[in-house]
BALO-77535 format. One record per residue (C-alpha): residue in three letters; x, y, z. Coordinates in Angstrom, 3 decimals. Example, Ala and Ser with C-alpha at 12.3 -4.5 7.8 and 13.67 -1.06 7.14 Angstrom:
BEGIN
[atom "Ala"; [12.300; -4.500; 7.800]]
[atom "Ser"; [13.670; -1.060; 7.140]]
***
This chain:
BEGIN
[atom "Met"; [-10.016; -31.712; -3.077]]
[atom "Val"; [-12.469; -30.292; -0.507]]
[atom "Asp"; [-12.767; -26.518; -0.109]]
[atom "Thr"; [-12.425; -25.797; 3.605]]
[atom "Gly"; [-12.636; -22.020; 3.185]]
[atom "Val"; [-9.072; -21.596; 4.530]]
[atom "Lys"; [-6.596; -20.012; 2.143]]
[atom "Thr"; [-3.683; -22.342; 1.525]]
[atom "Ser"; [-0.551; -22.118; -0.531]]
[atom "Ser"; [-0.298; -23.847; -3.857]]
[atom "Ile"; [3.177; -24.560; -5.136]]
[atom "His"; [1.836; -24.147; -8.630]]
[atom "Asp"; [0.237; -20.753; -7.875]]
[atom "Arg"; [3.053; -19.422; -5.689]]
[atom "Gly"; [6.144; -20.565; -7.622]]
[atom "Asp"; [9.005; -22.662; -6.331]]
[atom "Ala"; [8.069; -23.954; -2.875]]
[atom "Lys"; [11.678; -24.363; -1.788]]
[atom "Arg"; [12.534; -20.760; -2.707]]
[atom "Cys"; [9.396; -19.458; -0.981]]
[atom "Asn"; [9.780; -21.825; 1.981]]
[atom "Leu"; [6.203; -23.060; 1.491]]
[atom "Lys"; [4.685; -26.473; 1.932]]
[atom "Glu"; [1.856; -27.607; -0.310]]
[atom "Gly"; [-1.456; -26.882; 1.422]]
[atom "Ala"; [0.065; -24.729; 4.193]]
[atom "Pro"; [-2.183; -21.860; 5.408]]
[atom "Val"; [-1.301; -18.498; 3.874]]
[atom "Lys"; [-1.261; -15.534; 6.247]]
[atom "Glu"; [-2.960; -12.408; 4.917]]
[atom "Lys"; [-0.559; -9.473; 4.535]]
[atom "Asp"; [-1.232; -6.496; 6.756]]
[atom "Leu"; [-0.778; -3.660; 4.270]]
[atom "Tyr"; [-1.230; -1.043; 7.011]]
[atom "Glu"; [1.722; -2.564; 8.881]]
[atom "Asp"; [3.742; -2.556; 5.655]]
[atom "Leu"; [2.930; 1.139; 5.167]]
[atom "Ile"; [4.082; 1.934; 8.703]]
[atom "Arg"; [7.338; 0.050; 8.038]]
[atom "Phe"; [7.801; 2.080; 4.839]]
[atom "Tyr"; [7.412; 5.308; 6.835]]
[atom "Glu"; [9.677; 4.052; 9.634]]
[atom "Phe"; [12.365; 3.275; 7.068]]
[atom "Gln"; [12.362; 6.974; 6.192]]
[atom "Ser"; [11.869; 8.648; 9.547]]
[atom "Gly"; [12.732; 6.117; 12.238]]
[atom "Lys"; [10.540; 4.357; 14.770]]
[atom "Leu"; [7.104; 5.903; 15.257]]
[atom "Ser"; [5.695; 6.348; 18.720]]
[atom "Asn"; [1.976; 5.674; 19.175]]
[atom "Arg"; [2.251; 3.072; 16.418]]
[atom "Gln"; [-1.120; 1.422; 17.059]]
[atom "Glu"; [-2.983; 4.741; 17.052]]
[atom "Phe"; [-1.242; 5.700; 13.819]]
[atom "Lys"; [-2.235; 2.359; 12.290]]
[atom "Glu"; [-5.871; 2.946; 13.236]]
[atom "Ala"; [-5.694; 6.431; 11.735]]
[atom "Leu"; [-4.388; 4.918; 8.487]]
[atom "Arg"; [-7.282; 2.410; 8.489]]
[atom "Val"; [-9.758; 5.297; 8.737]]
[atom "Thr"; [-8.144; 7.093; 5.809]]
[atom "Phe"; [-7.030; 4.420; 3.332]]
[atom "Thr"; [-8.756; 1.334; 1.962]]
[atom "Gln"; [-7.054; -1.990; 1.223]]
[atom "Glu"; [-7.372; -1.146; -2.494]]
[atom "Asp"; [-5.593; 2.184; -1.892]]
[atom "Leu"; [-2.694; 0.367; -0.267]]
[atom "Arg"; [-2.600; -2.400; -2.865]]
[atom "Met"; [-2.144; 0.320; -5.486]]
[atom "Phe"; [0.418; 2.187; -3.335]]
[atom "Phe"; [2.611; -0.913; -3.105]]
[atom "Leu"; [2.592; -1.294; -6.908]]
[atom "Leu"; [4.626; 1.920; -7.056]]
[atom "Pro"; [8.429; 1.730; -6.926]]
[atom "Phe"; [10.047; 2.095; -3.493]]
[atom "Phe"; [11.866; 5.199; -4.742]]
[atom "Gly"; [11.358; 7.140; -7.942]]
[atom "Met"; [8.496; 7.401; -10.373]]
[atom "Thr"; [6.834; 5.078; -12.880]]
[atom "Ser"; [4.691; 5.806; -15.911]]
[atom "Ile"; [0.937; 5.576; -15.567]]
[atom "Glu"; [0.995; 2.968; -18.361]]
[atom "Lys"; [3.299; 0.672; -16.361]]
[atom "Leu"; [1.162; 1.205; -13.292]]
[atom "Glu"; [-1.975; 0.305; -15.277]]
[atom "Gln"; [-0.308; -2.951; -16.400]]
[atom "Lys"; [0.702; -3.881; -12.841]]
[atom "Ala"; [-2.765; -3.013; -11.533]]
[atom "Ala"; [-4.444; -5.145; -14.205]]
[atom "Lys"; [-2.338; -8.141; -13.102]]
[atom "Ile"; [-3.787; -7.929; -9.577]]
[atom "Gly"; [-7.337; -7.198; -10.721]]
[atom "Ile"; [-7.570; -3.410; -10.373]]
[atom "Pro"; [-9.293; -2.036; -13.492]]
[atom "Lys"; [-7.745; 0.969; -15.256]]
[atom "Glu"; [-10.657; 3.285; -14.357]]
[atom "Glu"; [-10.485; 2.345; -10.682]]
[atom "Leu"; [-6.716; 2.873; -10.661]]
[atom "His"; [-7.159; 6.412; -12.006]]
[atom "Gln"; [-9.793; 7.148; -9.333]]
[atom "Ile"; [-7.443; 5.889; -6.599]]
[atom "Val"; [-4.574; 8.026; -7.927]]
[atom "Lys"; [-6.802; 11.120; -8.042]]
[atom "Arg"; [-7.923; 10.496; -4.459]]
[atom "Leu"; [-4.471; 9.732; -3.004]]
[atom "Val"; [-2.513; 12.638; -4.508]]
[atom "Pro"; [-4.312; 15.317; -2.428]]
[atom "Gln"; [-3.991; 13.090; 0.661]]
[atom "Gly"; [-0.218; 13.225; 0.271]]
[atom "Ile"; [0.530; 9.519; 0.085]]
[atom "Ile"; [1.530; 9.501; -3.608]]
[atom "Asp"; [2.974; 12.018; -6.034]]
[atom "Ser"; [1.890; 12.395; -9.631]]
[atom "Tyr"; [2.823; 14.859; -12.340]]
[atom "Val"; [2.960; 15.151; -16.117]]
[atom "Ser"; [6.429; 15.037; -17.668]]
[atom "Pro"; [7.325; 15.421; -21.351]]
[atom "Ser"; [7.065; 11.622; -21.638]]
[atom "Gly"; [3.623; 11.444; -19.965]]
[atom "Arg"; [2.071; 11.060; -16.506]]
[atom "Leu"; [4.321; 9.686; -13.778]]
[atom "Cys"; [3.355; 8.359; -10.343]]
[atom "Gly"; [5.373; 7.463; -7.260]]
[atom "Arg"; [5.244; 7.081; -3.504]]
[atom "Ala"; [5.374; 10.397; -1.675]]
[atom "Pro"; [8.786; 10.732; -0.012]]
[atom "Ser"; [7.358; 11.472; 3.427]]
[atom "Met"; [4.165; 11.355; 5.455]]
[atom "Ser"; [3.254; 14.813; 4.215]]
[atom "Gly"; [-0.500; 14.399; 4.354]]
[atom "Ala"; [-1.200; 10.794; 5.225]]
[atom "Pro"; [-1.999; 11.057; 8.932]]
[atom "Ser"; [-3.445; 14.571; 9.117]]
[atom "Lys"; [-7.040; 13.797; 8.149]]
[atom "Pro"; [-7.610; 10.840; 10.481]]
[atom "Cys"; [-5.971; 12.686; 13.366]]
[atom "Leu"; [-8.278; 15.634; 12.891]]
[atom "Ser"; [-11.343; 13.461; 12.425]]
[atom "Thr"; [-10.709; 10.976; 15.235]]
[atom "Gly"; [-8.912; 13.236; 17.685]]
[atom "Cys"; [-6.064; 10.764; 18.177]]
[atom "Asn"; [-2.566; 12.059; 18.960]]
[atom "Cys"; [-0.657; 9.478; 16.923]]
[atom "Cys"; [1.232; 12.113; 14.943]]
[atom "Ser"; [2.182; 14.445; 17.771]]
[atom "Ser"; [5.674; 12.931; 18.021]]
[atom "Arg"; [6.467; 13.978; 14.428]]
[atom "Thr"; [5.957; 17.693; 14.905]]
***
């Protein structure tokens, strides 16, 4: 098999091709995690105006690794840091890096984290409490003005 540099699906790597609606060797489209984050926010608060500006503001603030970690968290509720470490390890995020990401994202308002009697818990923040504020201030965009 010749490596063409184009990512393709592999039925063996991706599971049951029929279930996934994949054909062997079909090009795999890269997921746009910023778009997924916007959809997560729109699920909570409705359609966002100035969507493209907001997406650019998110790109300024959050890295792909930040968002990969964010989407390991449950849609609602909290998970233990130990479970999160296991999930992160499966996608190649080392434990130390995960802890750095969590420490960085809590003050930015995109995730919540606290210590319970059973240990540290992490989860997605229930709203856009702090996510867009820093890029809007730094770039001068007005992507968040419709939320106020």
